[in-house]
C-alpha positions in Angstrom: 19.5 -109.5 235.6 21.3 -109.9 239.1 23.5 -113.0 239.3 22.8 -113.3 243.0 19.5 -114.2 244.7 17.8 -111.6 246.9 19.2 -113.1 250.1 22.8 -113.2 248.8 22.6 -109.7 247.5 21.2 -108.6 250.9 24.0 -110.4 252.9 26.5 -108.8 250.6 25.2 -105.3 250.8 24.9 -105.5 254.6 28.6 -105.8 254.8 29.3 -102.4 253.1 30.2 -100.0 255.9 29.8 -96.4 256.0 32.0 -95.7 259.0 35.4 -97.2 260.0 36.1 -98.3 256.5 39.8 -99.4 255.6 40.6 -96.0 253.9 39.1 -94.0 256.7 41.2 -95.9 259.2 44.4 -95.5 257.2 43.8 -91.5 257.3 42.8 -91.5 260.9 46.1 -93.4 261.9 48.1 -91.2 259.6 46.5 -88.0 261.0 47.0 -89.1 264.6 50.6 -90.0 264.0 51.2 -86.5 262.7 50.0 -85.2 266.1 46.6 -83.9 265.2 43.6 -84.7 267.3 40.0 -85.0 266.1 36.4 -85.9 266.6 34.8 -88.7 264.7 31.3 -88.5 262.8 29.9 -85.5 264.4 26.1 -85.8 264.0 25.5 -82.1 264.6 27.4 -81.3 261.5 25.9 -81.7 257.9 26.9 -85.0 256.5 28.6 -86.4 259.7 32.2 -85.7 258.5 34.6 -88.5 259.0 37.2 -86.5 260.9 36.3 -83.1 262.6 38.9 -80.6 263.8 36.7 -78.1 265.9 39.3 -75.6 266.9 40.6 -75.3 263.3 37.1 -75.3 261.9 38.1 -78.0 259.5 36.6 -81.3 258.3 37.6 -84.3 256.3 35.5 -86.7 254.5 37.0 -90.0 253.2 35.1 -91.0 250.1 35.0 -94.4 248.4 35.2 -93.7 244.6 32.6 -96.1 243.7 29.9 -94.8 246.1 30.6 -91.1 245.6 31.1 -91.1 241.7 34.8 -90.3 241.5 36.1 -90.0 237.8 39.3 -92.0 238.6 38.3 -95.1 236.7 37.3 -97.1 240.0 33.7 -96.0 239.6 32.4 -98.4 237.0 28.5 -98.8 237.0 27.6 -102.4 237.2 26.3 -104.1 234.2 23.0 -105.2 236.1 20.5 -102.5 237.2 22.4 -99.6 235.7 19.5 -97.2 235.8 19.5 -97.9 239.6 23.2 -97.5 240.2 23.4 -94.5 238.1 20.5 -92.8 240.0 22.1 -93.9 243.3 25.4 -92.6 242.5 24.0 -89.2 241.2 21.9 -88.7 244.3 25.0 -89.4 246.4 27.1 -86.8 244.5 24.3 -84.4 244.7 24.1 -84.9 248.6 27.7 -84.5 248.9 27.6 -81.1 247.1 24.9 -79.9 249.3 26.6 -81.2 252.4 29.8 -79.4 251.5 28.0 -76.0 250.7 26.3 -76.1 253.9 29.6 -76.8 255.8 31.4 -73.9 254.0 28.4 -71.5 254.6 28.8 -72.3 258.1 32.4 -71.5 258.2 34.1 -74.8 257.9 37.0 -75.9 255.6 36.2 -79.0 253.8 38.9 -81.7 252.4 37.6 -84.6 250.3 40.1 -87.5 250.3 39.2 -90.1 247.7 39.9 -93.8 248.2 42.3 -93.9 245.2 44.5 -91.2 246.9 45.0 -93.1 250.0 47.5 -95.5 248.5 50.4 -92.9 247.9 51.1 -92.2 251.7 53.6 -89.5 251.0 51.2 -87.6 248.9 48.6 -88.1 251.3 50.7 -86.8 254.3 51.7 -83.6 252.3 47.9 -82.9 251.4 46.9 -83.5 255.0 49.7 -81.2 256.3 48.8 -78.6 253.8 45.2 -78.6 254.9 45.7 -78.8 258.7 48.5 -76.3 259.1 
């Protein structure tokens, strides 16, 4: 059983953002400081990628470990409503796979950056440089 009331849970969940998250902003600042320019959340592309580099035909998604089912240990299923959360995360993973497939079929290169990877800025910079060069 949920420990919060419906109103408390609704208020809490309404604060979860899909755009301009902390990890996404960190990646955006780093990419910009490296001299690359990009577009944000292009609606015409499948999945509305977080960063779009049109001339290079490359996109970057910044995924939260919990919401996108990363196996790093940060994705722990809540103890309440486990069936709901397992189905939710599974559907997110499946949607992500369809989105990546559609983008690659359309000729785009895709980079997924996980929330847990963002902490090591040197490794992140190297990964970004390798992808964007």
